[in-house]
N, C-alpha and C positions, 0 to 999 in steps of 0.2 A: 549380339552384345557389343557395345561400343568399345573401341580400343582406348586404353589409357596410357598416359605417360607419367612416370614419377618425377616430380620436380622438387628440387631443394631451393628454398628461399632464404635469403639472409640479408642482414643489414650490417655494414662494417662498424667496428668499434673505433676505427680511425680512418682517415682519408687514404685512399689508395696511393701507393707510391708509383712514380713513373717507371721504375725498374722492377723486375720480378723480385718478390720478397714474400716471406710468410707472415700473414696477419691473422689475428684472432677475431672471430666474428661472434658477436654477442647474441644475435638472433638467428636461429636456424631451425628449420623443421621440414618435415616431409608432407607434401600434399599430392593429390592426384588431379589431373586435368585431362579432359578429352583431347586426343591428338589434334582435333580440328580447332581447338580453342587456343588462346594465348595466356601466358601467366600474367598476373597483375602488373601493370606498367609502373607501379609505384616502387617495386622492388626488383633487383636483378634476379634472374633465374637461370638455372642450368639444367638441361634435360639429361638425366643420367641413363635411363633405359626405358624400354617399353615393357610394361608388365601390367598385371591386373591386381596387384596387391601392394601394400605398404612395405617397404624394405626396413630392415632393422639395422641401422648404422649407429654405432656408438660415437664414432668420429671418422672423418675422412678429409683428405686433402684434395681439392679440386682446382683446376686451372681455369682462370677467367680470360677468355680471348679478348674481352672488352677492354681490359686495362693491363693485361700482361702480368698479373699477379697470381701467386699461389695463395689460396685461401684455406684457412683451417676452419672447417664447419663442424659443429656438433649438433646432432639431432636429439629430439626428445626420446624418452624411454618407451617407444612403441615396440610391441612384440609382433611377431608374425602370427596373425590370426586369420582364419578363413572368414568370409563375409558373414556367415551364419553363426560363428562362434560367439557365445555371450561373454562379455567382458564387463568389468567394473572400472569406471574412470573417476579419478579424483584430481582436483586442482583448485587453487584459490589465487586471488590477487587483490591486494589493497591498492586501490587507485581511485581518484576522484571521479564520480559519475554525477554529472550536473543534474540530469533528469532521469532518476532511476525508474520511474513509472513508464516512461517512454522506452527505456532500455529493456524492461521486462516485456513490453509489448513486441518489441523487435525480435527478441529471442523466441517468444511464443509463436510469432508469425513464421519464423524460419522452421521451427520444429513441426508445426502444423502443415505448412506448405510442402515441406519435403517428406511428410508422413513418416517421421522418425519414431521408431519404437523405443522410447526411453522411459525408464522408471527411476525415481530417486529424488534427490533434493538439490535444486539449483536456486540459490538465493542471491539477490542483488539488492544493494542500497547505495547510499551516497559514498560509502567507503570501499566499494568494490564488489567482488563476486566470490562465492564459495559453493563448490559443486561436488557432489558424490552421486553418481548415477550408474545404471546398468543398461545394457542393450546389446543387440547383435553388433559385432565389430564394425560392420559397414555403417550402421546408423550412429553408433557411439563416436566413431572417429570422424564422421562427416560433420558432426556438430563442433568438434574440436577444430577441424580445418576451417570451418566458417568463422568461429570465434577468433582464430589467429589472423584473419584478414584485417582485424581491427588493431591499429597500432598500439592501443593500450594493453592488448593481451597477446601481442605477436610473439613474445619470448616467454610466455607463461610455462611453468614446469608442469607437465601433464604426466600422471602416473596411471598405468594401465595394468590390470591383473585379471586373471581368468575368473569368471563366475562358475559356480559349481552346478547348480540346477536351474538354468535359465536366469530370469531376473532375480536380483539380490534385494530389490525393494518392491513394495506392493503397488505403488503408483507414482506418477510424476507430480512433484510440487515445484513448479517454476514460478516464483513470485517475489515480491518485495518483502524483506524482513528487516525490522529495525536493527537487529544485532546479528552479524554474521557468525559470531561465537557468543554463547550464553555465559554471562557473568551476572552476579546478583545486582551490581550497580550499573550494568550496561556497559557498552564499549564506545558509544557515539562520542563521548567526551575525550577519548584517548587519542594521542597524536599518532595514529597508525599510518597516516600517509607520509610521515617523515621517516625515511629509512634510518637516519641517525639516532632516532629514539628507539628503534627496534634493535634486538640483538644482532651482532655481526654473524652472518650466515657462514658456516663452514661446510665445504664440500664433504661428501662421504669419506674420501681418502684423507682429507685433513682431520676429520673427526676421528678416524681410526688411528691416525698418528698421535693425536692428543690422548686418546684412551690408552694406547700402548705405553706412552710416556708416563701417564698417571699410574698405571699398574706397576711399572718398573720402579717408580719412586716408592710406592706403597710397599713393595716387596723388600726393598733395600732398608727402609725404615721400620718395617714390620709394624706399621700403624696406618690408620686412615686419616690422620691429621695432616693433610697437605694443604697447599695454597690453591687447590682446585676442588670444586664441588660439582658432582654429577647430579643434575636435578631432573627428575622425572616429572614432567608437567602433564600428567594424565590422572586418571582415576585409580583408586586402589585396586579395584577388580581387574583393571587392565594389566597392572604390574603382576597380579597373581598368576597369570599364564605366561608371562615373558617380559624380560627387561634387560638392560645393559648391566653387566657385572659391576657391582659397587654402587649402584643407584638405590637409594633408600625408598621404601614403599611409601607412596603418597598417603597421607592420613585423611583423605577425602574420598567420598563415594560419588561425587559429582564435581566436575571442573568449575562450575559456577561459584562454588564456595571456597576455592583455593585461596590461601592466605600466606603463602611463602613470603618471607621477608617483611611481613607487616603483622605478625602474630601478636595476640594478646599474651601477657606474661604467663597465664595459666596453661597455654598450649605451646610455649616456646620449646619444650623438650622434644616435641615431634617436628619442629621446624628446622630443617638442615641449614637454613640461612640465618638463624636467630643470632648467632654469636660470631659471624664471620666479619672480616675486615672488608667493608663495602668498596674500598678503593683499590685494594691489592689482590683480592681473591678472584680467580677465574671461575665464572659460573657457566658450566656447559649444560645447556638445556635441550631436552628432546621431547617430542610427542609423536603421534602417529604419522601425520602428514606435514607438520610445520606450522600450521596456523595458530594453534594455541600458544606456541612459544613466541610467535610474533606479537600476539596480543599481550601476553603476560609480561614479556620483557619490557614493554613500554611502562608498565606499572612499576617494575623493579627499577627502571631507569629513573623514574620520578621519586623512588625511595632512596636514591643515592648510590645504587650499584653501578659501577663504572665498567667492569670487565665482563660483559655479557656476550655469550656465544651460543648460537643455536645450530642444530643439525638441519642443514638445507634439505627440504623435502621430507623430513622426518624419518622415522624408522623404516618405512616402506621403501624409500629411496636408498637408504643405506643397505638394506638387505639385498636389493637388486644390484647395487654397485659393488659392495664389498663382501657379500655373503654374511655368514653369521659370526664373524670374528668379534668377540667381546659381547655377543648377544646370547642369552640363554632362553629357551622355550619358544613359544609361538607369539604371534602378533594379534592382539584383539582388534577387530574391525567392527564398525557400526553399521552392519548390514546383516542379511540373513546368514552369511557365512560364519560370523562371530569370531572365528579363530583361523589364522593362516600360518602354516609352518614356513620356516625360512626357504624351504625348497620351492615354494610357490613363486618366489621372486628370482631365484638363481638356481634353476634345476640342474644345471651342468655341474654344480659343486656337490651334488648329492647322488649317490648310487641309488638304484631302484630299491635295494634292500633297506638302506638306512632311511629312505624317504617314507617307507611304510611301517617303520618300527614305532611302537609306542613305548617310550622309555620314561619311567617315573623320574620326576625332578624333585629334589629335596624341598623346594620352596612351594610346590603346588600340592595342597592338601584338601581332602574332602571336607566340605562344610559340615557334614553330619557326624562322621566318625573320626576325622582327623588323620586318616591314613593317606599315604601318598597316592596320587592319581596318575594314570598313564595317559588319559585323554585330556589334553590341555584345551578344553573348550567348555564354556559355561552353558548352563541350561536354565530355563525358567521353571519355577515351581508349577506343578500341574494344577494346583489350586489357583484358579483365575484371580481370586480376590487377594491372593498373596503375591504371586507372580515374581517372587524373589529370583534374582539372577545369581546363581551360585555354582561352584565346582562340586562335583559329586563322583564318587567311585561307582563302578558298575554294580557292585554288591548292594549299595544303599539305594541305587536307582530301582533295582528290582524289589528290595524289601519295602520301600516307601512309595512304590508305584509312581515315581517321578516327582514326588513331593520333597520339600525341604525338612519336614518334621512329621511326627506322628499325628499331631493335631490337624494338619492340612489334609491328611488322607481321608478324613470324614467330612470334608467341605461340601457344600451344596453344589457349587459349580466346579466340578472336577473334570479336567481334560485327560485324555489318554496319555500313556507314557510316550514322551517325545523320542522318536527314533531317527537315526541317520543325521546328516548335517542340514538341519532345517530348524525354523522357529515355528512357534504356535501360530495358527491362523485365528481369525476372529471367532468369538465365542459362539456365534450363531451357527457356524459350520458344525461344531460338535453337538450343539443342542439339537439341530435338525437331524443329525445322524441318529442321536438317541431316540428322538420322537419317531423316526421312521422304523426303528427296530422294535418298538413296542407293539404288542398284539392289538388288533382292532377290536373295539367293544360294540 
C-alpha cells in the first residue's frame, strides 16, 4: 500500500506581511497525496504528518517558512472514518458554470475513471452544483478532494455524516438539471449568483447567539411579538420531527409551493411574514443544509425584505458545531435514513444512555391516533398506491400493519410492515416474493 501524506491547502484572505503575524485564511481543507508526488503548484501547501487517513481538525495555527507568517487555517467538517465506512456527503455552491454539459461530462469521467462507488444526486447547471450522495469514505471524500482542486469550489462547505446501512441512495444520478432546487416558477430567473441578493450567512455560533438573545427578550416581555422572526424554510413534515424552539410550523408539504412574504390575503394568517416591517424586522432563516434559504432569500429580497439572515450550512452544520442548543427533536434528511438525532453530528455531547433513549416530544404526534410518539422518524404507508409519509406510534403500526388508515389495509398492492431504519424497495421486490411463496399448480 502506498504511503500517504496529509496536506493542508489554503489561499490567504490578504497578502502576507513581511513580519510574522496571524492571518485568517478563507480557503483551507485536507487532502491526501502520495509521498512521491507534490502538492498542486497553484497553492501553498504544508506537510503536516505521514498517515493513511484524513485528520479531523476544526482549526489550527501553522507556521509558513516561505513567508515567515503564522497562518490560521480552518478545515472542513470531515470526521475520522475508515476507508470502508459508508458516509453521506452534502454540499452545494452557486457559481456560474459556462458549459454545464461539459462540466457534467468531466465529473462523470472522474467518477468512472477512479471507479468510485457513489450513489445519490449530483446536479449541475449554469448556476452551480448541488450534491447529496453516499459511498465508502475513501470514495466519497476522494470526489470531494478532486472537486476542491477547482478554484470555483475550493472553499465549498462539505458536510459528512455516517450512513446507517451502506448506501443511503439507490443509485447515482450525476447530470444536468434545470433547477438545483425545485420551485413552482423555477429558479433560473433568480439572482442567485449575487451574494448581496442572498441572505447574510451567520456562522453556527453567531446563530446561537442570536437565538439566545431572542429567547431572552421573549422571556422578559412574555410575548412572541419581537422585531425578530425565526423562519423555518422547510416542509411541514420536516418540522414535525424536529425544529428550533420558537419556529412556526411551515404550512406547506412541499418547498416548491412556499409563499412566505408573498401570500394571498386568505392565507396570510399562516404566513409569519405577512404583517412584519420589511425594513426593520430581522428574518432568521434556516433549512437542512442552507440551499433552500439561499434560494428563497433572493425572493424575499425582491419582495422588499432588508434584514435577511440565514444559518450557514443549515441545521446539520449547526448541530455539528453547537450541539442541540435551541433545537428540539431530530433532523429530517432526504435519504434512506430519514431521521437523524443530534448525537449523530456531535456524539461527544451525549452519553450512551441518552443517545439511545426514546423520549416523547409534545410536538410529535401519531397521524392515526394523535398520541405522542417516541420514534421521531416518518414511515411510508404500506399501501403502495397511497405511500403517505407519516408519523405513527408503534401500537398503530401493529394494528394497521404499517398503513395510515383502515382503508389502506385492504389495498391490492400491500407491502409488508416496514421494520428497522430503512425505506421501502421497488414494488417488484415484494411482488416477486409473494409469487415465489405461492404453491405451484
